[in-house]
N, CA, C and O atoms as a GROMACS GRO file, in nm:
protein
  640
    1SER      N    1   2.211   2.454   2.598
    1SER     CA    2   2.332   2.375   2.604
    1SER      C    3   2.296   2.228   2.617
    1SER      O    4   2.193   2.191   2.674
    2LEU      N    5   2.382   2.146   2.565
    2LEU     CA    6   2.361   2.002   2.576
    2LEU      C    7   2.414   1.947   2.708
    2LEU      O    8   2.391   1.830   2.740
    3MET      N    9   2.485   2.029   2.785
    3MET     CA   10   2.545   1.983   2.910
    3MET      C   11   2.447   1.985   3.027
    3MET      O   12   2.464   1.911   3.124
    4VAL      N   13   2.342   2.070   3.018
    4VAL     CA   14   2.246   2.080   3.128
    4VAL      C   15   2.106   2.055   3.074
    4VAL      O   16   2.079   2.074   2.955
    5ASP      N   17   2.016   2.011   3.162
    5ASP     CA   18   1.878   1.988   3.120
    5ASP      C   19   1.796   2.117   3.136
    5ASP      O   20   1.853   2.223   3.162
    6VAL      N   21   1.663   2.109   3.121
    6VAL     CA   22   1.578   2.228   3.124
    6VAL      C   23   1.573   2.293   3.261
    6VAL      O   24   1.539   2.411   3.271
    7THR      N   25   1.606   2.220   3.365
    7THR     CA   26   1.606   2.277   3.500
    7THR      C   27   1.740   2.338   3.536
    7THR      O   28   1.753   2.395   3.644
    8GLY      N   29   1.840   2.327   3.449
    8GLY     CA   30   1.972   2.382   3.477
    8GLY      C   31   2.065   2.283   3.545
    8GLY      O   32   2.179   2.318   3.575
    9GLN      N   33   2.021   2.162   3.569
    9GLN     CA   34   2.102   2.059   3.633
    9GLN      C   35   2.190   1.990   3.528
    9GLN      O   36   2.151   1.977   3.411
   10LYS      N   37   2.307   1.944   3.572
   10LYS     CA   38   2.397   1.875   3.480
   10LYS      C   39   2.333   1.744   3.436
   10LYS      O   40   2.276   1.672   3.518
   11ARG      N   41   2.342   1.712   3.307
   11ARG     CA   42   2.283   1.589   3.253
   11ARG      C   43   2.359   1.466   3.300
   11ARG      O   44   2.482   1.468   3.313
   12LYS      N   45   2.283   1.361   3.326
   12LYS     CA   46   2.345   1.234   3.366
   12LYS      C   47   2.380   1.150   3.244
   12LYS      O   48   2.474   1.070   3.248
   13GLU      N   49   2.304   1.169   3.135
   13GLU     CA   50   2.327   1.092   3.013
   13GLU      C   51   2.359   1.185   2.898
   13GLU      O   52   2.316   1.301   2.896
   14LYS      N   53   2.435   1.135   2.803
   14LYS     CA   54   2.470   1.212   2.685
   14LYS      C   55   2.348   1.227   2.594
   14LYS      O   56   2.272   1.132   2.577
   15VAL      N   57   2.329   1.344   2.536
   15VAL     CA   58   2.219   1.370   2.444
   15VAL      C   59   2.259   1.318   2.305
   15VAL      O   60   2.365   1.351   2.254
   16ILE      N   61   2.171   1.236   2.247
   16ILE     CA   62   2.196   1.183   2.113
   16ILE      C   63   2.123   1.273   2.014
   16ILE      O   64   2.000   1.280   2.015
   17LEU      N   65   2.198   1.340   1.929
   17LEU     CA   66   2.138   1.429   1.831
   17LEU      C   67   2.082   1.350   1.714
   17LEU      O   68   2.137   1.247   1.677
   18PRO      N   69   1.972   1.397   1.655
   18PRO     CA   70   1.919   1.331   1.535
   18PRO      C   71   2.022   1.335   1.422
   18PRO      O   72   2.107   1.424   1.416
   19SER      N   73   2.011   1.236   1.332
   19SER     CA   74   2.110   1.223   1.225
   19SER      C   75   2.113   1.344   1.133
   19SER      O   76   2.218   1.376   1.077
   20TYR      N   77   1.997   1.414   1.115
   20TYR     CA   78   1.999   1.529   1.025
   20TYR      C   79   2.075   1.647   1.086
   20TYR      O   80   2.120   1.734   1.011
   21PHE      N   81   2.092   1.652   1.218
   21PHE     CA   82   2.177   1.754   1.279
   21PHE      C   83   2.323   1.719   1.265
   21PHE      O   84   2.409   1.807   1.259
   22GLN      N   85   2.353   1.590   1.259
   22GLN     CA   86   2.491   1.544   1.250
   22GLN      C   87   2.544   1.545   1.108
   22GLN      O   88   2.661   1.516   1.085
   23GLY      N   89   2.458   1.577   1.011
   23GLY     CA   90   2.502   1.581   0.872
   23GLY      C   91   2.496   1.448   0.802
   23GLY      O   92   2.540   1.435   0.688
   24LYS      N   93   2.441   1.345   0.870
   24LYS     CA   94   2.428   1.213   0.810
   24LYS      C   95   2.282   1.188   0.779
   24LYS      O   96   2.192   1.238   0.847
   25LYS      N   97   2.258   1.109   0.676
   25LYS     CA   98   2.122   1.069   0.644
   25LYS      C   99   2.110   0.919   0.663
   25LYS      O  100   2.188   0.843   0.605
   26PRO      N  101   2.014   0.876   0.745
   26PRO     CA  102   1.999   0.732   0.764
   26PRO      C  103   1.938   0.666   0.640
   26PRO      O  104   1.870   0.732   0.561
   27ASN      N  105   1.964   0.539   0.624
   27ASN     CA  106   1.904   0.458   0.518
   27ASN      C  107   1.929   0.513   0.378
   27ASN      O  108   1.836   0.519   0.297
   28THR      N  109   2.052   0.552   0.348
   28THR     CA  110   2.086   0.597   0.213
   28THR      C  111   2.211   0.525   0.164
   28THR      O  112   2.299   0.489   0.243
   29ILE      N  113   2.217   0.506   0.034
   29ILE     CA  114   2.333   0.448  -0.032
   29ILE      C  115   2.376   0.547  -0.139
   29ILE      O  116   2.298   0.574  -0.230
   30PRO      N  117   2.499   0.603  -0.132
   30PRO     CA  118   2.540   0.700  -0.234
   30PRO      C  119   2.557   0.635  -0.371
   30PRO      O  120   2.605   0.522  -0.381
   31ASN      N  121   2.518   0.706  -0.476
   31ASN     CA  122   2.535   0.661  -0.614
   31ASN      C  123   2.656   0.728  -0.674
   31ASN      O  124   2.697   0.836  -0.629
   32LYS      N  125   2.714   0.666  -0.775
   32LYS     CA  126   2.820   0.731  -0.849
   32LYS      C  127   2.755   0.833  -0.941
   32LYS      O  128   2.673   0.797  -1.026
   33LYS      N  129   2.790   0.959  -0.926
   33LYS     CA  130   2.726   1.066  -1.002
   33LYS      C  131   2.781   1.068  -1.144
   33LYS      O  132   2.902   1.065  -1.167
   34ILE      N  133   2.689   1.072  -1.236
   34ILE     CA  134   2.724   1.084  -1.378
   34ILE      C  135   2.674   1.219  -1.425
   34ILE      O  136   2.558   1.253  -1.401
   35GLU      N  137   2.758   1.295  -1.491
   35GLU     CA  138   2.717   1.427  -1.539
   35GLU      C  139   2.609   1.414  -1.644
   35GLU      O  140   2.625   1.341  -1.742
   36ASP      N  141   2.502   1.482  -1.624
   36ASP     CA  142   2.389   1.482  -1.716
   36ASP      C  143   2.360   1.626  -1.753
   36ASP      O  144   2.323   1.705  -1.666
   37PRO      N  145   2.376   1.665  -1.880
   37PRO     CA  146   2.354   1.805  -1.916
   37PRO      C  147   2.211   1.851  -1.896
   37PRO      O  148   2.186   1.972  -1.889
   38ALA      N  149   2.116   1.759  -1.886
   38ALA     CA  150   1.976   1.798  -1.868
   38ALA      C  151   1.931   1.788  -1.723
   38ALA      O  152   1.811   1.795  -1.696
   39SER      N  153   2.024   1.773  -1.630
   39SER     CA  154   1.984   1.752  -1.491
   39SER      C  155   1.954   1.881  -1.418
   39SER      O  156   1.917   1.876  -1.300
   40GLY      N  157   1.968   1.995  -1.481
   40GLY     CA  158   1.932   2.120  -1.416
   40GLY      C  159   2.035   2.168  -1.316
   40GLY      O  160   1.998   2.215  -1.209
   41LYS      N  161   2.162   2.156  -1.348
   41LYS     CA  162   2.269   2.192  -1.257
   41LYS      C  163   2.277   2.344  -1.238
   41LYS      O  164   2.274   2.419  -1.335
   42VAL      N  165   2.288   2.386  -1.113
   42VAL     CA  166   2.305   2.527  -1.081
   42VAL      C  167   2.454   2.554  -1.077
   42VAL      O  168   2.528   2.480  -1.011
   43SER      N  169   2.501   2.659  -1.145
   43SER     CA  170   2.644   2.685  -1.148
   43SER      C  171   2.676   2.829  -1.107
   43SER      O  172   2.761   2.893  -1.168
   44THR      N  173   2.609   2.879  -1.005
   44THR     CA  174   2.644   3.010  -0.953
   44THR      C  175   2.766   2.996  -0.865
   44THR      O  176   2.790   2.888  -0.811
   45SER      N  177   2.842   3.102  -0.848
   45SER     CA  178   2.968   3.093  -0.775
   45SER      C  179   2.948   3.057  -0.628
   45SER      O  180   3.032   2.989  -0.570
   46SER      N  181   2.839   3.101  -0.568
   46SER     CA  182   2.818   3.070  -0.426
   46SER      C  183   2.780   2.925  -0.404
   46SER      O  184   2.798   2.874  -0.294
   47LEU      N  185   2.729   2.857  -0.506
   47LEU     CA  186   2.686   2.719  -0.490
   47LEU      C  187   2.776   2.619  -0.562
   47LEU      O  188   2.757   2.498  -0.549
   48ALA      N  189   2.874   2.668  -0.637
   48ALA     CA  190   2.954   2.579  -0.719
   48ALA      C  191   3.041   2.484  -0.637
   48ALA      O  192   3.080   2.379  -0.687
   49THR      N  193   3.072   2.518  -0.512
   49THR     CA  194   3.159   2.433  -0.432
   49THR      C  195   3.082   2.329  -0.352
   49THR      O  196   3.143   2.237  -0.298
   50ARG      N  197   2.952   2.340  -0.342
   50ARG     CA  198   2.873   2.242  -0.266
   50ARG      C  199   2.866   2.111  -0.342
   50ARG      O  200   2.856   2.109  -0.464
   51GLN      N  201   2.872   2.001  -0.268
   51GLN     CA  202   2.868   1.869  -0.330
   51GLN      C  203   2.727   1.815  -0.341
   51GLN      O  204   2.692   1.754  -0.442
   52ASP      N  205   2.645   1.837  -0.237
   52ASP     CA  206   2.512   1.776  -0.234
   52ASP      C  207   2.405   1.879  -0.270
   52ASP      O  208   2.334   1.929  -0.182
   53LEU      N  209   2.394   1.911  -0.397
   53LEU     CA  210   2.299   2.012  -0.441
   53LEU      C  211   2.158   1.957  -0.452
   53LEU      O  212   2.062   2.035  -0.454
   54THR      N  213   2.143   1.828  -0.459
   54THR     CA  214   2.010   1.768  -0.456
   54THR      C  215   2.002   1.679  -0.334
   54THR      O  216   2.094   1.604  -0.303
   55ASN      N  217   1.891   1.688  -0.266
   55ASN     CA  218   1.875   1.614  -0.143
   55ASN      C  219   1.728   1.586  -0.120
   55ASN      O  220   1.644   1.674  -0.140
   56PHE      N  221   1.695   1.466  -0.080
   56PHE     CA  222   1.557   1.431  -0.051
   56PHE      C  223   1.546   1.386   0.094
   56PHE      O  224   1.637   1.323   0.149
   57HIS      N  225   1.433   1.420   0.154
   57HIS     CA  226   1.399   1.369   0.288
   57HIS      C  227   1.265   1.299   0.278
   57HIS      O  228   1.174   1.345   0.209
   58LEU      N  229   1.252   1.187   0.348
   58LEU     CA  230   1.126   1.114   0.353
   58LEU      C  231   1.056   1.145   0.485
   58LEU      O  232   1.116   1.134   0.592
   59ILE      N  233   0.930   1.182   0.476
   59ILE     CA  234   0.851   1.214   0.595
   59ILE      C  235   0.727   1.126   0.593
   59ILE      O  236   0.642   1.146   0.507
   60PRO      N  237   0.713   1.031   0.682
   60PRO     CA  238   0.805   0.984   0.785
   60PRO      C  239   0.916   0.898   0.725
   60PRO      O  240   0.901   0.847   0.614
   61PRO      N  241   1.028   0.882   0.796
   61PRO     CA  242   1.141   0.807   0.742
   61PRO      C  243   1.120   0.656   0.738
   61PRO      O  244   1.199   0.585   0.675
   62ARG      N  245   1.016   0.606   0.804
   62ARG     CA  246   0.983   0.463   0.801
   62ARG      C  247   0.833   0.448   0.816
   62ARG      O  248   0.766   0.536   0.870
   63VAL      N  249   0.780   0.335   0.768
   63VAL     CA  250   0.635   0.309   0.773
   63VAL      C  251   0.612   0.183   0.855
   63VAL      O  252   0.670   0.078   0.827
   64THR      N  253   0.527   0.195   0.956
   64THR     CA  254   0.486   0.080   1.035
   64THR      C  255   0.334   0.072   1.029
   64THR      O  256   0.264   0.158   1.082
   65PHE      N  257   0.285  -0.031   0.964
   65PHE     CA  258   0.141  -0.046   0.949
   65PHE      C  259   0.074  -0.101   1.075
   65PHE      O  260  -0.044  -0.076   1.098
   66GLY      N  261   0.147  -0.175   1.157
   66GLY     CA  262   0.088  -0.236   1.276
   66GLY      C  263   0.029  -0.372   1.242
   66GLY      O  264   0.079  -0.441   1.154
   67VAL      N  265  -0.078  -0.410   1.313
   67VAL     CA  266  -0.142  -0.539   1.291
   67VAL      C  267  -0.252  -0.523   1.187
   67VAL      O  268  -0.341  -0.439   1.202
   68LEU      N  269  -0.245  -0.605   1.080
   68LEU     CA  270  -0.339  -0.597   0.968
   68LEU      C  271  -0.417  -0.727   0.956
   68LEU      O  272  -0.366  -0.834   0.989
   69LYS      N  273  -0.539  -0.718   0.909
   69LYS     CA  274  -0.623  -0.836   0.887
   69LYS      C  275  -0.592  -0.895   0.750
   69LYS      O  276  -0.586  -0.822   0.650
   70GLU      N  277  -0.573  -1.025   0.746
   70GLU     CA  278  -0.541  -1.092   0.620
   70GLU      C  279  -0.654  -1.074   0.519
   70GLU      O  280  -0.772  -1.085   0.552
   71GLY      N  281  -0.615  -1.044   0.394
   71GLY     CA  282  -0.712  -1.028   0.286
   71GLY      C  283  -0.758  -0.885   0.264
   71GLY      O  284  -0.835  -0.859   0.172
   72CYS      N  285  -0.713  -0.792   0.347
   72CYS     CA  286  -0.753  -0.651   0.333
   72CYS      C  287  -0.638  -0.569   0.276
   72CYS      O  288  -0.521  -0.608   0.285
   73THR      N  289  -0.673  -0.455   0.216
   73THR     CA  290  -0.573  -0.364   0.159
   73THR      C  291  -0.567  -0.238   0.246
   73THR      O  292  -0.670  -0.182   0.283
   74TYR      N  293  -0.445  -0.195   0.276
   74TYR     CA  294  -0.422  -0.076   0.358
   74TYR      C  295  -0.327   0.016   0.283
   74TYR      O  296  -0.247  -0.030   0.202
   75ALA      N  297  -0.337   0.146   0.310
   75ALA     CA  298  -0.251   0.243   0.242
   75ALA      C  299  -0.213   0.356   0.337
   75ALA      O  300  -0.288   0.389   0.430
   76THR      N  301  -0.099   0.415   0.312
   76THR     CA  302  -0.054   0.534   0.384
   76THR      C  303   0.028   0.619   0.287
   76THR      O  304   0.072   0.571   0.182
   77THR      N  305   0.047   0.745   0.322
   77THR     CA  306   0.119   0.838   0.235
   77THR      C  307   0.252   0.877   0.299
   77THR      O  308   0.258   0.907   0.418
   78VAL      N  309   0.357   0.877   0.218
   78VAL     CA  310   0.489   0.925   0.259
   78VAL      C  311   0.522   1.044   0.170
   78VAL      O  312   0.503   1.038   0.048
   79ILE      N  313   0.571   1.151   0.230
   79ILE     CA  314   0.608   1.270   0.153
   79ILE      C  315   0.759   1.266   0.127
   79ILE      O  316   0.839   1.248   0.218
   80MET      N  317   0.794   1.283   0.000
   80MET     CA  318   0.934   1.289  -0.040
   80MET      C  319   0.962   1.434  -0.075
   80MET      O  320   0.915   1.485  -0.176
   81LYS      N  321   1.039   1.500   0.011
   81LYS     CA  322   1.061   1.644  -0.002
   81LYS      C  323   1.200   1.672  -0.057
   81LYS      O  324   1.299   1.618  -0.009
   82ASN      N  325   1.206   1.758  -0.158
   82ASN     CA  326   1.333   1.800  -0.216
   82ASN      C  327   1.382   1.922  -0.137
   82ASN      O  328   1.323   2.029  -0.145
   83VAL      N  329   1.489   1.904  -0.060
   83VAL     CA  330   1.543   2.013   0.020
   83VAL      C  331   1.670   2.071  -0.042
   83VAL      O  332   1.736   2.156   0.019
   84GLY      N  333   1.705   2.027  -0.162
   84GLY     CA  334   1.822   2.079  -0.232
   84GLY      C  335   1.785   2.200  -0.316
   84GLY      O  336   1.670   2.244  -0.317
   85VAL      N  337   1.884   2.253  -0.387
   85VAL     CA  338   1.861   2.371  -0.470
   85VAL      C  339   1.831   2.336  -0.615
   85VAL      O  340   1.779   2.420  -0.688
   86ASN      N  341   1.861   2.216  -0.657
   86ASN     CA  342   1.835   2.173  -0.795
   86ASN      C  343   1.708   2.091  -0.803
   86ASN      O  344   1.664   2.031  -0.704
   87PHE      N  345   1.648   2.090  -0.922
   87PHE     CA  346   1.541   1.993  -0.940
   87PHE      C  347   1.608   1.858  -0.961
   87PHE      O  348   1.720   1.850  -1.012
   88SER      N  349   1.541   1.754  -0.922
   88SER     CA  350   1.599   1.621  -0.930
   88SER      C  351   1.492   1.520  -0.966
   88SER      O  352   1.375   1.536  -0.930
   89ARG      N  353   1.533   1.418  -1.037
   89ARG     CA  354   1.441   1.311  -1.075
   89ARG      C  355   1.465   1.190  -0.986
   89ARG      O  356   1.571   1.174  -0.927
   90PHE      N  357   1.363   1.105  -0.979
   90PHE     CA  358   1.374   0.983  -0.900
   90PHE      C  359   1.284   0.879  -0.962
   90PHE      O  360   1.198   0.908  -1.044
   91ARG      N  361   1.306   0.755  -0.920
   91ARG     CA  362   1.215   0.647  -0.954
   91ARG      C  363   1.215   0.548  -0.839
   91ARG      O  364   1.310   0.538  -0.762
   92VAL      N  365   1.105   0.476  -0.828
   92VAL     CA  366   1.089   0.381  -0.720
   92VAL      C  367   1.101   0.240  -0.776
   92VAL      O  368   1.035   0.205  -0.874
   93LYS      N  369   1.185   0.160  -0.713
   93LYS     CA  370   1.197   0.019  -0.751
   93LYS      C  371   1.085  -0.054  -0.677
   93LYS      O  372   1.087  -0.065  -0.554
   94GLN      N  373   0.987  -0.103  -0.752
   94GLN     CA  374   0.870  -0.165  -0.691
   94GLN      C  375   0.910  -0.292  -0.615
   94GLN      O  376   0.992  -0.370  -0.664
   95PRO      N  377   0.853  -0.311  -0.495
   95PRO     CA  378   0.883  -0.431  -0.416
   95PRO      C  379   0.833  -0.557  -0.487
   95PRO      O  380   0.743  -0.549  -0.570
   96PRO      N  381   0.890  -0.674  -0.455
   96PRO     CA  382   0.843  -0.798  -0.517
   96PRO      C  383   0.698  -0.827  -0.479
   96PRO      O  384   0.653  -0.788  -0.371
   97PRO      N  385   0.625  -0.896  -0.566
   97PRO     CA  386   0.482  -0.921  -0.542
   97PRO      C  387   0.452  -0.999  -0.415
   97PRO      O  388   0.346  -0.980  -0.356
   98HIS      N  389   0.542  -1.087  -0.371
   98HIS     CA  390   0.514  -1.170  -0.253
   98HIS      C  391   0.506  -1.087  -0.124
   98HIS      O  392   0.455  -1.137  -0.024
   99THR      N  393   0.555  -0.962  -0.125
   99THR     CA  394   0.545  -0.877  -0.005
   99THR      C  395   0.407  -0.816   0.009
   99THR      O  396   0.367  -0.777   0.119
  100GLY      N  397   0.332  -0.808  -0.103
  100GLY     CA  398   0.201  -0.744  -0.100
  100GLY      C  399   0.210  -0.593  -0.107
  100GLY      O  400   0.107  -0.525  -0.100
  101LEU      N  401   0.331  -0.539  -0.121
  101LEU     CA  402   0.351  -0.393  -0.124
  101LEU      C  403   0.348  -0.339  -0.265
  101LEU      O  404   0.386  -0.406  -0.361
  102ARG      N  405   0.300  -0.215  -0.278
  102ARG     CA  406   0.300  -0.143  -0.405
  102ARG      C  407   0.315   0.005  -0.374
  102ARG      O  408   0.257   0.055  -0.278
  103VAL      N  409   0.395   0.075  -0.456
  103VAL     CA  410   0.415   0.218  -0.438
  103VAL      C  411   0.357   0.289  -0.559
  103VAL      O  412   0.391   0.259  -0.673
  104MET      N  413   0.268   0.385  -0.532
  104MET     CA  414   0.206   0.463  -0.639
  104MET      C  415   0.253   0.608  -0.625
  104MET      O  416   0.249   0.666  -0.516
  105TYR      N  417   0.298   0.667  -0.737
  105TYR     CA  418   0.348   0.803  -0.735
  105TYR      C  419   0.340   0.861  -0.876
  105TYR      O  420   0.322   0.788  -0.973
  106LYS      N  421   0.353   0.993  -0.884
  106LYS     CA  422   0.354   1.060  -1.013
  106LYS      C  423   0.500   1.088  -1.049
  106LYS      O  424   0.566   1.167  -0.981
  107PRO      N  425   0.551   1.026  -1.156
  107PRO     CA  426   0.692   1.047  -1.192
  107PRO      C  427   0.715   1.186  -1.249
  107PRO      O  428   0.622   1.251  -1.297
  108GLY      N  429   0.840   1.230  -1.243
  108GLY     CA  430   0.878   1.360  -1.297
  108GLY      C  431   0.975   1.430  -1.205
  108GLY      O  432   1.007   1.378  -1.098
  109PRO      N  433   1.024   1.548  -1.245
  109PRO     CA  434   1.121   1.619  -1.162
  109PRO      C  435   1.054   1.678  -1.037
  109PRO      O  436   0.936   1.714  -1.038
  110VAL      N  437   1.132   1.687  -0.931
  110VAL     CA  438   1.087   1.749  -0.808
  110VAL      C  439   1.173   1.872  -0.787
  110VAL      O  440   1.289   1.861  -0.746
  111ALA      N  441   1.118   1.990  -0.814
  111ALA     CA  442   1.194   2.115  -0.809
  111ALA      C  443   1.156   2.195  -0.685
  111ALA      O  444   1.059   2.270  -0.687
  112GLY      N  445   1.232   2.178  -0.578
  112GLY     CA  446   1.208   2.254  -0.456
  112GLY      C  447   1.073   2.228  -0.394
  112GLY      O  448   1.026   2.307  -0.311
  113LEU      N  449   1.009   2.120  -0.432
  113LEU     CA  450   0.876   2.089  -0.384
  113LEU      C  451   0.877   1.954  -0.317
  113LEU      O  452   0.979   1.907  -0.267
  114GLN      N  453   0.761   1.892  -0.317
  114GLN     CA  454   0.751   1.759  -0.260
  114GLN      C  455   0.659   1.673  -0.345
  114GLN      O  456   0.578   1.723  -0.423
  115VAL      N  457   0.675   1.543  -0.329
  115VAL     CA  458   0.596   1.446  -0.402
  115VAL      C  459   0.537   1.349  -0.299
  115VAL      O  460   0.603   1.315  -0.201
  116GLU      N  461   0.414   1.307  -0.323
  116GLU     CA  462   0.352   1.210  -0.234
  116GLU      C  463   0.369   1.070  -0.292
  116GLU      O  464   0.340   1.046  -0.409
  117LEU      N  465   0.417   0.979  -0.208
  117LEU     CA  466   0.428   0.838  -0.244
  117LEU      C  467   0.322   0.764  -0.164
  117LEU      O  468   0.321   0.770  -0.041
  118GLU      N  469   0.232   0.696  -0.232
  118GLU     CA  470   0.130   0.619  -0.160
  118GLU      C  471   0.178   0.476  -0.149
  118GLU      O  472   0.198   0.407  -0.250
  119ILE      N  473   0.197   0.430  -0.026
  119ILE     CA  474   0.243   0.295   0.002
  119ILE      C  475   0.119   0.211   0.032
  119ILE      O  476   0.045   0.239   0.126
  120GLU      N  477   0.097   0.109  -0.050
  120GLU     CA  478  -0.021   0.024  -0.036
  120GLU      C  479   0.025  -0.118  -0.006
  120GLU      O  480   0.121  -0.167  -0.066
  121ILE      N  481  -0.045  -0.184   0.086
  121ILE     CA  482  -0.012  -0.322   0.120
  121ILE      C  483  -0.139  -0.405   0.117
  121ILE      O  484  -0.242  -0.369   0.175
  122PHE      N  485  -0.129  -0.518   0.049
  122PHE     CA  486  -0.236  -0.618   0.052
  122PHE      C  487  -0.190  -0.723   0.151
  122PHE      O  488  -0.093  -0.794   0.126
  123ALA      N  489  -0.259  -0.733   0.265
  123ALA     CA  490  -0.218  -0.823   0.372
  123ALA      C  491  -0.245  -0.967   0.333
  123ALA      O  492  -0.360  -1.009   0.320
  124MET      N  493  -0.136  -1.043   0.315
  124MET     CA  494  -0.149  -1.184   0.280
  124MET      C  495  -0.040  -1.263   0.350
  124MET      O  496   0.072  -1.215   0.368
  125LEU      N  497  -0.075  -1.384   0.390
  125LEU     CA  498   0.022  -1.473   0.454
  125LEU      C  499   0.087  -1.559   0.348
  125LEU      O  500   0.019  -1.615   0.262
  126ILE      N  501   0.221  -1.570   0.354
  126ILE     CA  502   0.290  -1.649   0.254
  126ILE      C  503   0.368  -1.764   0.315
  126ILE      O  504   0.415  -1.852   0.243
  127GLY      N  505   0.384  -1.763   0.447
  127GLY     CA  506   0.464  -1.866   0.514
  127GLY      C  507   0.393  -2.001   0.517
  127GLY      O  508   0.271  -2.009   0.531
  128ASP      N  509   0.472  -2.108   0.504
  128ASP     CA  510   0.419  -2.243   0.511
  128ASP      C  511   0.412  -2.294   0.656
  128ASP      O  512   0.329  -2.379   0.689
  129LYS      N  513   0.500  -2.241   0.741
  129LYS     CA  514   0.504  -2.289   0.879
  129LYS      C  515   0.399  -2.218   0.964
  129LYS      O  516   0.352  -2.110   0.929
  130ASP      N  517   0.364  -2.280   1.077
  130ASP     CA  518   0.265  -2.224   1.168
  130ASP      C  519   0.331  -2.115   1.252
  130ASP      O  520   0.423  -2.142   1.329
  131THR      N  521   0.285  -1.992   1.236
  131THR     CA  522   0.342  -1.878   1.309
  131THR      C  523   0.250  -1.830   1.419
  131THR      O  524   0.270  -1.722   1.474
  132GLY      N  525   0.149  -1.908   1.453
  132GLY     CA  526   0.058  -1.868   1.559
  132GLY      C  527  -0.044  -1.766   1.514
  132GLY      O  528  -0.101  -1.695   1.596
  133GLY      N  529  -0.068  -1.758   1.383
  133GLY     CA  530  -0.168  -1.665   1.332
  133GLY      C  531  -0.118  -1.524   1.309
  133GLY      O  532  -0.196  -1.438   1.268
  134LEU      N  533   0.012  -1.497   1.333
  134LEU     CA  534   0.068  -1.363   1.314
  134LEU      C  535   0.200  -1.375   1.238
  134LEU      O  536   0.291  -1.445   1.281
  135GLU      N  537   0.208  -1.308   1.125
  135GLU     CA  538   0.329  -1.312   1.044
  135GLU      C  539   0.378  -1.170   1.020
  135GLU      O  540   0.298  -1.081   0.990
  136GLU      N  541   0.509  -1.150   1.032
  136GLU     CA  542   0.566  -1.016   1.011
  136GLU      C  543   0.614  -1.000   0.868
  136GLU      O  544   0.682  -1.087   0.813
  137VAL      N  545   0.578  -0.888   0.807
  137VAL     CA  546   0.626  -0.851   0.675
  137VAL      C  547   0.719  -0.732   0.693
  137VAL      O  548   0.682  -0.634   0.756
  138SER      N  549   0.838  -0.741   0.637
  138SER     CA  550   0.935  -0.634   0.648
  138SER      C  551   1.010  -0.623   0.515
  138SER      O  552   1.060  -0.722   0.463
  139HIS      N  553   1.016  -0.500   0.462
  139HIS     CA  554   1.083  -0.478   0.333
  139HIS      C  555   1.133  -0.335   0.326
  139HIS      O  556   1.067  -0.243   0.375
  140ASP      N  557   1.249  -0.315   0.264
  140ASP     CA  558   1.302  -0.181   0.239
  140ASP      C  559   1.271  -0.142   0.095
  140ASP      O  560   1.321  -0.205   0.002
  141ILE      N  561   1.189  -0.040   0.076
  141ILE     CA  562   1.156   0.009  -0.058
  141ILE      C  563   1.271   0.097  -0.105
  141ILE      O  564   1.312   0.189  -0.034
  142GLU      N  565   1.322   0.070  -0.224
  142GLU     CA  566   1.434   0.146  -0.280
  142GLU      C  567   1.384   0.260  -0.366
  142GLU      O  568   1.306   0.238  -0.459
  143ILE      N  569   1.428   0.382  -0.334
  143ILE     CA  570   1.394   0.501  -0.412
  143ILE      C  571   1.525   0.551  -0.471
  143ILE      O  572   1.613   0.599  -0.399
  144LEU      N  573   1.538   0.540  -0.604
  144LEU     CA  574   1.662   0.574  -0.673
  144LEU      C  575   1.657   0.720  -0.716
  144LEU      O  576   1.571   0.758  -0.796
  145THR      N  577   1.749   0.802  -0.663
  145THR     CA  578   1.760   0.942  -0.704
  145THR      C  579   1.889   0.957  -0.784
  145THR      O  580   1.960   0.859  -0.808
  146GLU      N  581   1.919   1.078  -0.825
  146GLU     CA  582   2.038   1.100  -0.907
  146GLU      C  583   2.169   1.082  -0.831
  146GLU      O  584   2.270   1.043  -0.889
  147ILE      N  585   2.167   1.109  -0.700
  147ILE     CA  586   2.293   1.099  -0.625
  147ILE      C  587   2.294   0.992  -0.517
  147ILE      O  588   2.401   0.959  -0.465
  148GLU      N  589   2.177   0.935  -0.483
  148GLU     CA  590   2.175   0.835  -0.378
  148GLU      C  591   2.052   0.745  -0.392
  148GLU      O  592   1.959   0.777  -0.466
  149THR      N  593   2.055   0.635  -0.322
  149THR     CA  594   1.940   0.544  -0.314
  149THR      C  595   1.886   0.552  -0.173
  149THR      O  596   1.955   0.519  -0.076
  150LEU      N  597   1.762   0.598  -0.160
  150LEU     CA  598   1.697   0.606  -0.030
  150LEU      C  599   1.629   0.473   0.000
  150LEU      O  600   1.572   0.412  -0.090
  151LEU      N  601   1.636   0.429   0.124
  151LEU     CA  602   1.569   0.307   0.166
  151LEU      C  603   1.456   0.345   0.262
  151LEU      O  604   1.480   0.410   0.364
  152LEU      N  605   1.335   0.305   0.229
  152LEU     CA  606   1.218   0.331   0.312
  152LEU      C  607   1.175   0.199   0.376
  152LEU      O  608   1.113   0.116   0.309
  153PRO      N  609   1.207   0.178   0.506
  153PRO     CA  610   1.168   0.053   0.571
  153PRO      C  611   1.017   0.049   0.595
  153PRO      O  612   0.958   0.146   0.645
  154VAL      N  613   0.954  -0.063   0.558
  154VAL     CA  614   0.810  -0.083   0.578
  154VAL      C  615   0.792  -0.212   0.657
  154VAL      O  616   0.849  -0.315   0.623
  155LYS      N  617   0.712  -0.204   0.764
  155LYS     CA  618   0.686  -0.322   0.847
  155LYS      C  619   0.538  -0.334   0.873
  155LYS      O  620   0.466  -0.234   0.883
  156ALA      N  621   0.492  -0.457   0.884
  156ALA     CA  622   0.353  -0.486   0.918
  156ALA      C  623   0.344  -0.625   0.977
  156ALA      O  624   0.426  -0.712   0.948
  157ASN      N  625   0.244  -0.645   1.060
  157ASN     CA  626   0.214  -0.777   1.116
  157ASN      C  627   0.078  -0.818   1.062
  157ASN      O  628  -0.020  -0.745   1.077
  158ILE      N  629   0.072  -0.936   1.001
  158ILE     CA  630  -0.053  -0.981   0.939
  158ILE      C  631  -0.116  -1.090   1.027
  158ILE      O  632  -0.053  -1.190   1.060
  159LEU      N  633  -0.242  -1.068   1.062
  159LEU     CA  634  -0.317  -1.157   1.147
  159LEU      C  635  -0.409  -1.241   1.062
  159LEU      O  636  -0.487  -1.188   0.983
  160SER      N  637  -0.401  -1.374   1.078
  160SER     CA  638  -0.486  -1.461   0.997
  160SER      C  639  -0.622  -1.483   1.063
  160SER      O  640  -0.706  -1.553   1.009
   0.00000   0.00000   0.00000
C-alpha cells in the first residue's frame, strides 16, 4: 500500500509514482499521425481500439557526462526500446556542431526489439566570457518517431 511504509507505519509524505506508472511519458512531444500503408499496422480486434500501438522508451532517459577534459572525446550508449506491438521507424535529428555532440545509430525499423544509440561528445569550450575554467553544455537530442518526438537531455561540464 502507498499509505504505509515497509514497517507498517503511516507515511508522513506522499509517495510520488514514476511517470511510467502514471501513464505519462516525460520529455515527449506528440506528432500528428499520418496513415502510412507501409507502417506495419496491426488490425486485430483486440488491439484495434488502442491508440498508442508504437511506443519507445529510452534507457537511461537522460545522459549526464559529468566533468570532461577539453579536447577529448567521450561516448556512452543509450538503448531505445520498442515496447509497442508494431514495428516503428525513427530518425535522430543531429545536434548542432557547436555542442560537440553526435549520435550514431543504425537506421531501420525497430520491431519489438531495441536499438543502441551511441552518444558521442567532443569536449570543447565555445564561450567568449571567463567561466572560471568550467563551462556547462546542455542540449536536448530530438528523436523523431512515427507518433511522437522523444527528447533526450544531455549535460556535461567541460574543464579547460
